N, CA, C and O of each residue as an XYZ file, in Angstrom:
780
protein
N       0.667     -1.732      0.064
C      -0.322     -0.152      0.353
C       1.024      1.580     -0.171
O       2.218      1.692      0.106
N       0.403      2.257     -0.697
C       0.862      3.324     -0.803
C       1.419      4.073      0.679
O       0.658      3.789      1.604
N       2.510      4.910      1.071
C       3.278      5.052      2.442
C       1.940      6.280      2.818
O       1.344      6.590      3.850
N       1.892      6.648      1.649
C       0.807      8.338      2.187
C      -0.484      7.971      2.339
O      -1.289      8.809      2.745
N      -0.774      7.044      2.126
C      -2.494      6.139      2.323
C      -2.681      5.267      4.084
O      -3.448      5.543      5.007
N      -1.557      4.116      3.960
C      -0.718      4.156      4.750
C      -1.101      4.868      6.401
O      -1.710      4.478      7.397
N      -0.108      6.517      5.865
C      -0.500      7.303      6.684
C      -1.490      8.024      7.390
O      -1.756      8.506      8.491
N      -2.009      7.834      5.974
C      -3.953      9.231      6.549
C      -4.714      8.005      7.329
O      -5.133      8.093      8.483
N      -4.836      6.656      6.355
C      -5.541      5.174      7.459
C      -5.314      5.715      9.091
O      -6.221      6.005      9.870
N      -3.299      5.779      9.467
C      -3.463      5.264     10.844
C      -4.113      6.697     11.779
O      -4.787      6.663     12.808
N      -3.774      7.553     11.226
C      -4.654      9.205     11.852
C      -5.618      9.362     11.981
O      -6.129      9.988     12.910
N      -6.450      8.557     10.602
C      -7.872      8.835     11.478
C      -7.932      7.936     12.101
O      -7.701      8.123     13.296
N      -8.193      6.813     11.753
C      -7.259      4.977     12.667
C      -6.912      5.515     14.272
O      -7.489      5.000     15.230
N      -5.985      6.520     14.428
C      -6.169      6.879     16.182
C      -7.125      7.894     16.736
O      -7.464      7.901     17.919
N      -7.760      9.178     15.390
C      -8.386      9.873     16.106
C      -9.570      9.620     16.552
O     -10.153     10.180     17.480
N     -10.097      8.367     15.571
C     -10.731      7.727     16.103
C     -10.991      6.573     18.080
O     -11.770      5.966     18.815
N      -9.965      6.930     17.918
C      -9.233      6.257     19.308
C      -9.060      5.246     19.425
O      -9.255      4.652     20.486
N      -8.535      4.591     18.117
C      -7.715      3.546     18.583
C      -6.166      3.522     18.895
O      -5.767      4.509     18.277
N      -4.892      2.853     19.608
C      -4.004      3.128     19.411
C      -3.087      2.861     18.396
O      -2.708      3.348     19.460
N      -2.157      2.555     17.279
C      -1.653      2.109     16.583
C       0.023      2.051     16.997
O       0.690      3.073     17.156
N       0.559      0.683     17.136
C       1.761      1.445     16.959
C       1.743     -0.233     16.234
O       0.975     -1.180     16.401
N       2.979     -0.048     15.376
C       3.651     -1.770     14.438
C       5.444     -1.890     14.938
O       6.322     -1.530     15.721
N       5.111     -2.623     13.877
C       7.393     -3.018     14.358
C       7.239     -3.913     16.116
O       8.370     -3.751     16.574
N       6.273     -4.840     17.370
C       5.655     -5.074     18.483
C       5.810     -6.542     18.240
O       5.385     -7.156     17.261
N       6.560     -7.089     19.391
C       6.839     -8.324     19.197
C       5.884     -8.710     21.012
O       6.308     -8.363     22.115
N       4.405     -9.597     20.689
C       3.416     -9.440     22.271
C       4.645    -10.854     22.879
O       5.291    -11.870     22.624
N       4.201     -9.756     23.901
C       5.303    -11.704     24.646
C       4.347    -12.247     25.629
O       4.359    -13.413     26.024
N       3.186    -10.964     26.148
C       1.657    -11.819     26.489
C       1.025    -11.315     26.847
O       1.161    -10.148     27.213
N      -0.168    -12.126     26.912
C      -1.691    -11.067     26.903
C      -3.402    -12.729     27.975
O      -4.023    -13.764     27.732
N      -3.145    -11.537     29.194
C      -3.671    -11.936     30.061
C      -4.864    -11.949     30.620
O      -5.343    -10.996     30.006
N      -5.749    -12.322     31.353
C      -7.432    -11.818     31.595
C      -6.878    -10.889     32.715
O      -5.780    -11.197     33.180
N      -7.468     -9.861     33.169
C      -6.904     -9.018     34.359
C      -9.138     -8.872     34.576
O      -9.779     -8.988     33.532
N      -9.730     -8.697     35.579
C     -10.657     -7.950     36.047
C     -11.596     -7.712     35.274
O     -12.602     -8.370     35.010
N     -10.859     -5.726     34.537
C     -11.794     -4.633     33.652
C     -10.979     -5.223     32.415
O     -10.221     -4.429     31.858
N     -11.055     -6.687     31.859
C     -10.232     -6.841     30.121
C      -9.829     -7.982     30.102
O     -10.262     -9.114     30.320
N      -8.121     -7.076     29.540
C      -6.229     -7.281     29.891
C      -5.659     -6.360     29.798
O      -5.829     -5.143     29.720
N      -4.541     -7.429     29.822
C      -3.391     -6.640     29.782
C      -2.243     -7.972     28.535
O      -1.949     -9.167     28.563
N      -1.927     -6.576     27.472
C      -0.859     -7.290     27.207
C       0.991     -6.248     27.341
O       1.455     -5.150     27.035
N       1.407     -7.496     27.972
C       2.936     -7.555     27.960
C       3.465     -8.073     26.249
O       3.234     -9.105     25.619
N       4.444     -6.534     25.822
C       4.845     -6.987     24.138
C       6.389     -5.697     24.094
O       6.167     -4.866     24.974
N       7.055     -5.539     23.733
C       8.521     -4.820     23.734
C       8.254     -4.685     22.071
O       7.885     -5.286     21.062
N       8.866     -3.080     22.749
C       8.681     -1.896     20.810
C       9.811     -1.334     21.162
O      10.095     -1.346     22.360
N      10.516     -0.850     20.422
C      12.031     -0.562     19.963
C      12.615     -0.984     21.654
O      12.985     -0.394     22.669
N      12.524     -1.602     21.438
C      14.181     -2.315     22.042
C      13.321     -2.740     23.705
O      13.611     -3.835     24.186
N      12.461     -1.972     24.364
C      12.044     -2.124     25.710
C      10.736     -2.630     25.916
O      10.041     -2.923     24.943
N      10.110     -2.836     27.687
C       9.302     -3.781     27.464
C       8.529     -3.191     27.584
O       8.980     -2.070     27.818
N       6.922     -3.171     27.584
C       6.213     -2.562     27.771
C       4.543     -3.419     28.245
O       4.232     -4.599     28.089
N       3.623     -2.113     28.930
C       2.537     -2.877     28.829
C       1.282     -2.260     28.669
O       1.309     -1.030     28.696
N       0.098     -2.845     28.496
C      -0.777     -1.945     28.418
C      -2.262     -2.875     28.793
O      -2.172     -4.037     29.191
N      -3.902     -2.030     28.562
C      -4.690     -2.501     28.878
C      -5.650     -2.116     28.369
O      -6.072     -0.960     28.318
N      -6.458     -3.874     27.577
C      -7.556     -2.953     26.461
C      -8.271     -4.264     26.761
O      -8.028     -5.319     27.348
N      -9.744     -3.432     25.754
C     -10.417     -4.108     25.902
C     -10.840     -5.075     24.826
O     -11.753     -5.899     24.886
N      -9.898     -4.795     23.694
C      -9.478     -6.067     23.011
C      -8.509     -6.830     22.268
O      -7.725     -6.931     23.212
N      -8.100     -7.266     21.610
C      -6.513     -8.012     21.265
C      -7.073     -8.272     19.805
O      -8.209     -8.724     19.665
N      -6.263     -7.982     18.722
C      -6.526     -8.306     17.507
C      -5.351     -8.370     16.405
O      -4.636     -7.455     15.997
N      -5.378    -10.074     15.958
C      -3.564    -10.299     15.663
C      -4.324    -10.542     14.092
O      -5.310    -11.152     13.681
N      -3.356     -9.774     13.561
C      -3.529    -10.088     12.121
C      -2.662    -10.624     11.404
O      -2.139     -9.828     10.625
N      -2.293    -11.661     11.348
C      -1.086    -12.706     11.314
C      -1.157    -13.019      9.737
O      -0.413    -13.947      9.421
N      -1.926    -12.421      8.621
C      -1.845    -13.132      6.936
C      -2.121    -14.808      7.680
O      -2.358    -15.328      8.770
N      -1.887    -15.182      6.171
C      -2.388    -17.415      5.943
C      -0.940    -17.132      5.240
O      -0.187    -16.281      4.768
N      -1.210    -18.976      5.644
C       0.466    -19.204      4.619
C      -0.239    -20.597      4.033
O      -1.089    -21.349      4.508
N       0.412    -20.595      2.939
C      -0.438    -21.938      2.314
C      -0.153    -23.678      2.876
O       0.904    -24.268      3.099
N      -0.976    -23.940      2.931
C      -0.717    -25.249      3.541
C      -1.325    -26.016      2.795
O      -2.511    -26.202      2.523
N       0.392    -26.792      2.248
C       0.704    -27.617      1.590
C       0.946    -28.962      2.545
O       1.369    -29.970      1.979
N       0.767    -28.992      3.542
C       1.285    -30.514      4.676
C       0.828    -31.909      4.265
O       1.389    -32.942      3.899
N      -0.366    -31.527      4.468
C      -1.186    -32.580      3.612
C      -2.003    -33.158      2.924
O      -3.010    -33.850      3.073
N      -0.903    -32.429      1.503
C      -1.151    -33.191      0.231
C       0.272    -34.134      0.164
O       0.297    -35.032     -0.679
N       0.893    -34.028      0.629
C       2.428    -35.094      0.310
C       2.353    -35.489     -0.849
O       2.077    -36.539     -1.429
N       2.937    -33.463     -1.349
C       3.903    -33.530     -2.809
C       5.115    -33.850     -2.997
O       5.578    -34.006     -4.126
N       5.719    -33.975     -2.034
C       6.696    -35.335     -1.945
C       6.979    -36.358     -3.130
O       7.895    -36.618     -3.910
N       5.315    -36.925     -2.752
C       5.202    -38.342     -3.447
C       5.464    -37.771     -4.815
O       6.231    -38.171     -5.691
N       4.718    -36.834     -4.794
C       4.814    -36.588     -6.435
C       5.681    -35.589     -7.040
O       5.607    -34.669     -7.855
N       6.702    -36.276     -6.149
C       7.875    -35.150     -6.921
C       7.404    -34.262     -7.383
O       7.356    -34.031     -8.591
N       6.853    -33.423     -6.281
C       6.902    -31.972     -6.319
C       7.446    -31.208     -5.879
O       7.030    -31.105     -4.725
N       8.319    -30.406     -6.090
C       9.491    -29.597     -5.695
C       8.745    -28.072     -4.689
O       8.208    -27.150     -5.302
N       8.853    -28.072     -3.176
C       8.926    -26.493     -2.550
C       9.820    -27.065     -1.478
O      10.377    -28.114     -1.154
N       9.570    -25.132     -0.896
C      10.259    -25.391      0.519
C       9.591    -25.500      1.590
O      10.107    -25.206      2.668
N       8.470    -25.889      1.507
C       7.578    -26.630      3.311
C       7.230    -25.845      3.118
O       6.521    -25.774      4.121
N       6.885    -24.292      2.220
C       5.918    -23.811      2.587
C       5.183    -23.536      0.947
O       3.954    -23.541      0.880
N       5.545    -23.434      0.389
C       5.050    -23.067     -1.071
C       6.129    -23.639     -2.340
O       7.330    -23.501     -2.572
N       4.830    -24.442     -3.086
C       4.927    -25.620     -4.458
C       6.164    -24.355     -5.054
O       6.330    -23.495     -4.189
N       6.982    -24.128     -6.283
C       7.977    -23.905     -6.322
C       7.021    -23.834     -8.255
O       6.960    -24.772     -9.050
N       6.549    -22.678     -8.409
C       5.959    -23.282    -10.331
C       6.348    -22.185    -10.842
O       6.524    -21.155    -10.191
N       6.529    -22.313    -12.134
C       6.555    -21.817    -13.389
C       6.051    -20.068    -13.294
O       5.608    -19.518    -12.286
N       6.293    -19.377    -14.773
C       5.905    -18.701    -14.921
C       4.271    -18.648    -15.559
O       3.672    -17.614    -15.855
N       3.812    -19.879    -15.662
C       2.310    -20.524    -16.259
C       2.002    -21.115    -15.299
O       1.092    -21.839    -15.702
N       2.194    -21.375    -13.905
C       2.139    -21.514    -12.611
C       1.928    -23.170    -12.249
O       1.495    -23.718    -11.236
N       2.385    -23.659    -13.418
C       2.980    -25.277    -13.200
C       4.135    -25.376    -12.517
O       5.173    -24.765    -12.770
N       3.926    -26.238    -11.546
C       5.152    -26.608    -10.680
C       6.813    -27.383    -11.495
O       6.769    -28.440    -12.124
N       7.852    -26.746    -11.329
C       8.665    -26.767    -12.156
C       9.107    -28.562    -11.795
O      10.205    -28.852    -12.269
N       8.550    -29.475    -11.207
C       9.831    -29.653    -11.039
C       8.270    -31.621    -11.503
O       8.554    -32.814    -11.618
N       7.182    -31.054    -11.578
C       6.255    -32.101    -11.870
C       5.001    -30.868    -12.784
O       4.192    -29.979    -12.518
N       5.687    -31.752    -14.175
C       3.881    -31.176    -14.841
C       3.102    -30.960    -15.583
O       2.672    -30.273    -16.510
N       2.936    -32.349    -14.432
C       0.873    -32.222    -14.296
C       0.386    -31.381    -13.147
O      -0.808    -31.195    -12.911
N       1.554    -30.799    -12.328
C       1.161    -30.732    -11.248
C       0.434    -28.935    -11.361
O       1.254    -28.071    -11.051
N      -0.995    -28.411    -11.774
C      -1.030    -26.419    -11.541
C      -1.230    -26.240     -9.978
O      -1.627    -26.905     -9.022
N      -0.777    -25.075    -10.226
C      -0.758    -24.340     -8.201
C      -1.705    -22.934     -8.846
O      -1.443    -22.381     -9.915
N      -2.796    -22.555     -7.948
C      -3.732    -20.867     -8.130
C      -4.282    -21.365     -6.640
O      -4.504    -22.493     -6.201
N      -4.393    -20.200     -6.123
C      -4.915    -20.195     -4.732
C      -3.748    -19.609     -3.668
O      -2.629    -19.148     -3.894
N      -4.207    -19.741     -2.887
C      -3.432    -19.604     -1.810
C      -2.096    -20.405     -1.284
O      -1.208    -20.249     -0.447
N      -2.494    -21.357     -2.284
C      -0.500    -21.687     -2.780
C       0.626    -21.232     -3.341
O       1.769    -21.665     -3.197
N       0.017    -19.805     -4.375
C       1.054    -19.309     -4.633
C       1.165    -18.282     -3.757
O       0.404    -17.327     -3.607
N       2.376    -18.604     -3.073
C       2.663    -17.293     -1.948
C       2.971    -16.293     -2.474
O       2.777    -15.259     -1.835
N       3.532    -16.206     -3.750
C       4.050    -14.773     -4.427
C       3.110    -13.612     -5.046
O       3.463    -12.449     -5.239
N       1.772    -14.200     -5.331
C       0.586    -13.315     -5.014
C      -0.421    -13.073     -4.281
O      -0.956    -14.120     -3.917
N      -1.075    -11.856     -3.780
C      -1.624    -11.917     -2.753
C      -3.075    -12.710     -2.199
O      -4.086    -12.084     -2.517
N      -3.292    -13.818     -1.524
C      -4.385    -14.203     -1.304
C      -5.920    -13.613     -0.673
O      -6.381    -13.422      0.453
N      -6.418    -13.448     -2.130
C      -7.399    -12.587     -1.945
C      -7.890    -13.301     -2.747
O      -7.321    -14.082     -3.510
N      -9.410    -12.998     -2.585
C     -10.408    -14.216     -3.694
C     -10.453    -13.737     -4.999
O      -9.992    -14.505     -5.843
N     -10.915    -12.601     -5.412
C     -10.427    -12.841     -6.531
C      -9.007    -13.084     -7.345
O      -8.792    -12.943     -8.549
N      -8.616    -13.264     -6.884
C      -6.921    -13.193     -7.157
C      -7.007    -14.748     -7.906
O      -6.999    -15.162     -9.065
N      -7.144    -15.714     -5.697
C      -7.239    -17.097     -6.487
C      -8.155    -17.275     -7.813
O      -7.786    -17.193     -8.984
N      -8.863    -17.420     -7.535
C     -10.571    -16.764     -9.061
C      -9.610    -16.556    -10.495
O      -9.865    -17.380    -11.372
N      -8.898    -15.883    -10.710
C      -8.743    -15.036    -11.586
C      -6.665    -16.515    -11.964
O      -6.103    -17.126    -12.873
N      -6.562    -16.302    -10.887
C      -5.072    -17.980    -11.361
C      -5.871    -19.277    -12.003
O      -5.612    -20.027    -12.945
N      -7.243    -19.173    -10.817
C      -8.281    -20.290    -11.416
C      -8.682    -20.623    -13.009
O      -8.759    -21.630    -13.713
N      -8.890    -19.183    -13.158
C      -9.203    -19.287    -14.323
C      -8.188    -19.404    -15.024
O      -8.632    -20.209    -15.842
N      -6.668    -19.129    -15.484
C      -4.970    -19.541    -15.615
C      -4.886    -20.418    -16.109
O      -4.747    -20.670    -17.306
N      -4.979    -21.205    -14.994
C      -3.859    -22.891    -14.712
C      -5.925    -23.515    -15.577
O      -5.815    -24.214    -16.583
N      -6.801    -23.336    -15.306
C      -7.773    -23.914    -16.746
C      -7.825    -24.087    -17.534
O      -8.512    -25.040    -17.902
N      -7.095    -23.253    -18.481
C      -6.991    -22.364    -19.926
C      -5.258    -23.261    -20.304
O      -4.773    -23.500    -21.410
N      -4.843    -23.490    -19.294
C      -3.657    -23.730    -19.640
C      -3.481    -24.743    -19.892
O      -2.766    -25.225    -20.770
N      -4.110    -25.203    -19.154
C      -4.524    -27.104    -18.968
C      -5.336    -27.105    -20.099
O      -4.761    -27.872    -20.871
N      -5.727    -26.942    -20.310
C      -6.913    -26.896    -21.721
C      -6.518    -27.012    -22.950
O      -6.880    -27.845    -23.781
N      -5.379    -25.720    -23.110
C      -4.991    -24.569    -24.522
C      -3.024    -25.007    -24.425
O      -2.273    -24.879    -25.391
N      -2.622    -25.464    -23.160
C      -1.072    -25.484    -23.541
C      -0.815    -24.480    -22.163
O      -1.356    -23.421    -21.846
N      -0.005    -25.094    -21.655
C       0.954    -23.658    -20.418
C       1.090    -22.366    -21.739
O       2.059    -22.498    -22.488
N       0.084    -21.094    -22.014
C       0.565    -19.761    -22.986
C       0.356    -18.866    -21.727
O       1.209    -18.021    -21.458
N      -1.026    -19.061    -20.753
C      -1.082    -17.715    -20.350
C      -0.295    -17.518    -18.881
O      -0.148    -18.250    -17.902
N       0.079    -16.340    -19.176
C       0.664    -16.370    -17.012
C       0.156    -14.812    -17.300
O       0.072    -14.040    -18.255
N      -0.313    -14.849    -14.966
C      -0.823    -14.228    -15.132
C      -0.437    -12.463    -14.622
O       0.645    -12.366    -14.044
N      -1.359    -10.916    -14.829
C      -0.304    -10.234    -14.435
C      -1.174     -9.715    -13.276
O      -2.357    -10.056    -13.273
N      -0.745     -8.985    -12.368
C      -0.482     -8.710    -10.907
C      -1.298     -7.341    -11.580
O      -2.495     -7.085    -11.447
N      -0.353     -6.611    -12.280
C      -0.064     -4.964    -12.315
C      -1.171     -4.459    -11.788
O      -1.328     -3.682    -10.846
N      -1.942     -4.999    -12.515
C      -3.659     -4.009    -12.053
C      -4.990     -4.365    -12.095
O      -5.914     -4.023    -12.833
N      -4.869     -5.471    -10.717
C      -5.921     -6.027     -9.964
C      -5.434     -5.179     -9.204
O      -4.250     -5.101     -8.878
N      -6.892     -4.032     -8.649
C      -7.691     -3.685     -7.007
C      -7.351     -4.233     -6.233
O      -7.248     -5.446     -6.417
N      -7.056     -3.784     -5.194
C      -7.042     -4.569     -3.726
C      -7.331     -3.974     -2.773
O      -6.823     -2.853     -2.732
N      -8.570     -4.504     -1.128
C      -8.835     -3.532     -0.214
C      -9.064     -3.883      0.495
O      -9.602     -4.983      0.617
N      -8.596     -2.672      1.849
C      -8.807     -3.009      3.080
C      -9.504     -2.764      3.662
O      -9.316     -1.633      4.111
N     -11.046     -3.570      4.271
C     -12.395     -3.038      4.345
C     -11.941     -2.313      6.652
O     -12.287     -2.973      7.632
N     -11.302     -1.169      6.711
C     -11.569     -0.247      7.888
C     -11.778      0.455      7.568
O     -11.796      0.602      6.346
N     -12.125      1.515      8.489
C     -12.865      2.938      8.549
C     -11.800      4.141      8.231
O     -11.246      4.812      9.101
N     -11.671      4.247      7.211
C     -12.131      4.564      6.521
C     -11.146      2.880      5.349
O     -10.234      2.053      5.343
N     -12.225      3.395      4.667
C     -12.243      1.572      3.465
C     -10.594      2.300      3.193
O     -10.373      3.505      3.313
N      -9.646      1.356      2.845
C      -8.197      1.713      2.277
C      -8.454      0.741      0.673
O      -8.433     -0.488      0.743
N      -8.605      1.199     -0.224
C      -7.855      0.049     -2.015
C      -7.268      1.218     -3.085
O      -7.401      2.437     -2.968
N      -6.814      0.733     -3.793
C      -5.406      0.606     -4.325
C      -5.527     -0.519     -6.462
O      -6.087     -1.526     -6.895
N      -4.924      0.198     -6.823
C      -4.934     -0.617     -8.008
C      -3.527     -0.104     -8.582
O      -3.634      1.121     -8.641
N      -2.149     -0.519     -9.069
C      -0.835     -0.135    -10.532
C      -0.790      0.298     -8.721
O      -1.344      0.108     -7.638
N       0.355      1.025     -9.434
C       2.022      0.334     -8.882
C       1.657      2.210     -7.234
O       0.676      2.948     -7.140
N       2.942      2.190     -6.403
C       2.074      2.744     -5.482
C       3.416      3.537     -6.403
O       4.035      3.134     -7.388
N       3.579      5.262     -5.326
C       4.740      6.186     -5.469
C       5.577      5.102     -5.834
O       5.461      4.336     -6.790
N       6.474      5.142     -4.905
C       7.431      4.706     -4.448
C       7.770      3.061     -5.478
O       8.918      2.864     -5.875
N       6.561      1.953     -5.818
C       7.423      1.276     -7.138
C       7.297      1.545     -7.902
O       7.147      0.626     -8.707
N       7.207      3.213     -8.592
C       7.117      3.444     -9.759
C       8.148      4.932     -9.600
O       8.315      5.598    -10.622
N       8.576      5.230     -8.746
C       9.969      5.707     -9.289
C      11.404      4.861     -8.686
O      12.510      5.390     -8.798
N      11.285      3.938     -8.251
C      12.277      2.424     -7.911
C      12.146      1.720     -9.342
O      13.198      1.089     -9.443
N      11.614      1.569    -10.157
C      11.314      1.493    -11.635
C      11.201      2.477    -12.969
O      10.908      2.014    -14.071
N      11.412      3.599    -12.791
C      11.766      4.638    -12.933
C      11.778      5.257    -13.819
O      12.617      5.401    -14.707
N      10.719      5.728    -13.624
C       9.155      5.788    -14.092
C       9.025      7.474    -13.648
O       8.805      7.817    -12.487
N       9.233      8.605    -14.980
C       8.267      9.895    -14.129
C       6.939      9.850    -14.219
O       6.211      9.981    -15.204
N       6.690      9.650    -13.090
C       5.114     10.444    -13.202
C       4.628     11.663    -12.226
O       5.163     12.164    -11.238
N       3.582     11.898    -12.800
C       2.986     13.131    -12.146
C       2.394     12.513    -10.872
O       2.252     11.291    -10.854
N       2.064     13.182     -9.892
C       1.266     12.545     -9.043
C      -0.680     14.185     -8.231
O      -0.454     15.392     -8.141
N      -1.731     13.733     -7.968
C      -2.329     14.400     -8.222
C      -3.154     13.735     -6.964
O      -3.944     12.796     -7.062
N      -2.807     14.405     -5.807
C      -3.670     13.708     -4.544
C      -4.747     14.856     -4.411
O      -4.252     15.974     -4.554
N      -5.799     14.841     -4.224
C      -7.434     14.800     -4.334
C      -7.834     14.823     -2.190
O      -7.671     13.830     -1.480
N      -8.283     16.056     -1.730
C      -8.853     15.556     -0.716
C     -10.016     15.387     -0.849
O     -10.604     16.237     -1.517
N     -10.679     14.436     -0.376
C     -12.299     14.760     -0.970
C     -13.408     14.144      0.554
O     -14.405     13.422      0.579
N     -12.734     14.751      1.502
C     -13.811     14.524      2.659
C     -14.684     16.084      2.196
O     -15.710     15.502      2.549
N     -15.154     17.370      1.781
C     -15.893     17.634      1.824
C     -16.799     17.608      0.544
O     -17.406     18.558      0.049
N     -16.740     15.926     -0.002
C     -17.353     15.532     -1.184
C     -19.608     15.059     -0.245
O     -20.021     14.787      0.883
N     -19.990     15.169     -1.066
C     -21.272     15.036     -0.792
C     -21.025     13.131     -0.349
O     -21.223     12.515      0.698
N     -20.598     12.768     -1.497
C     -20.322     10.706     -1.043
C     -20.193     11.007      0.665
O     -20.846     10.844      1.696
N     -18.924     11.540      0.214
C     -18.012     11.681      2.348
C     -19.234     11.904      3.631
O     -19.229     11.458      4.778
N     -19.856     12.436      3.200
C     -20.383     13.509      4.203
C     -22.099     12.119      4.272
O     -22.757     11.597      5.171
N     -22.102     12.102      3.044
C     -23.713     10.740      2.708
C     -22.595      9.483      4.443
O     -22.962      9.074      5.544
N     -21.824      9.433      3.978
C     -21.322      7.965      4.980
C     -20.899      8.028      6.660
O     -20.701      7.156      7.505
N     -20.859     10.070      6.682
C     -20.514     10.221      7.393
C     -19.079     10.269      7.877
O     -18.640     10.303      9.027
N     -18.446     10.263      6.677
C     -16.623      9.523      6.849
C     -16.094     11.483      7.082
O     -16.659     12.496      6.669
N     -14.770     11.308      7.932
C     -14.374     12.235      7.913
C     -12.994     12.730      7.150
O     -12.493     13.845      7.007
N     -12.516     11.117      6.631
C     -11.453     11.369      6.147
C     -11.733     11.118      4.512
O     -12.776     10.479      4.377
N     -11.463     11.255      3.972
C     -11.456     10.802      2.463
C     -10.656     11.631      1.779
O     -10.660     12.851      1.941
N      -9.671     10.803      0.699
C      -8.732     11.236     -0.473
C      -8.595     10.139     -1.392
O      -9.302      9.131     -1.396
N      -7.335     10.477     -2.423
C      -7.180     10.000     -3.442
C      -6.401     10.599     -4.247
O      -6.409     11.671     -4.852
N      -5.389      9.280     -4.102
C      -4.082     10.077     -4.746
C      -3.689      8.541     -6.309
O      -3.801      7.315     -6.295
N      -3.113      9.818     -7.678
C      -3.609      9.387     -8.531
C      -2.055      9.412     -9.317
O      -1.503     10.512     -9.327
N      -1.211      8.070    -10.078
C      -0.232      8.674    -10.211
C      -0.121      7.850    -12.316
O      -0.415      6.786    -12.861
N       0.402      9.033    -12.685
C       0.492      8.970    -14.433
C       1.463      9.300    -14.511
O       2.026     10.238    -13.947
N       2.064      8.082    -15.721
C       3.225      8.086    -16.121
C       3.101      8.889    -17.557
O       2.351      8.986    -18.528
N       4.430      9.432    -16.995
C       4.862     11.347    -17.981
C       4.770     10.522    -19.236
O       4.443     11.417    -20.015
N       4.843      9.260    -20.085
C       5.954      9.180    -20.504
C       4.368      9.220    -21.424
O       4.172     10.220    -22.114
N       3.620      8.457    -21.405
C       1.900      7.113    -21.963
C       1.469      7.972    -21.484
O       1.297      8.623    -22.514
N       0.980      8.823    -20.447
C      -0.182      9.652    -20.046
C      -1.274      8.375    -20.171
O      -2.466      8.556    -19.924
């Protein structure tokens, strides 16, 4: 996600009363009379705080343990099946991979469907289609919501693209007020060489 978008979301989240700490290592969570006590390490110091709820957003890991992929001669590193650019196993051409078992793409339902369509095509017509993840939208269901499509500004600059950047504050828009949102903005990048 774009750093500016994340900063705006974090600022709005904190305005709503949520304390955001990143780069922490939780060491213990204990029940107390009035909620929970969280022990954690942050910036090299042991800290604690009281909370009503604790949320863990750890992500997902492909579950290939029960597949016995070794019996099929499928090369893997314990977490993922190694695939080529057409989504086929690098070691067993009869095995195709899509969805959460593809660890190089975001683990989202629309992406799994997209990858499944590519795999289906490649099984029927031969390995000719390759996934293009460059324009797949992504959303984070937060308040306010955060969505993105294409490159972030940092990614565009890393690729050496000359981009114009337009940031628009939309907090005064009717649609923003209709949903009682207090923060709304957009950031649009345009490649100057191709418009």
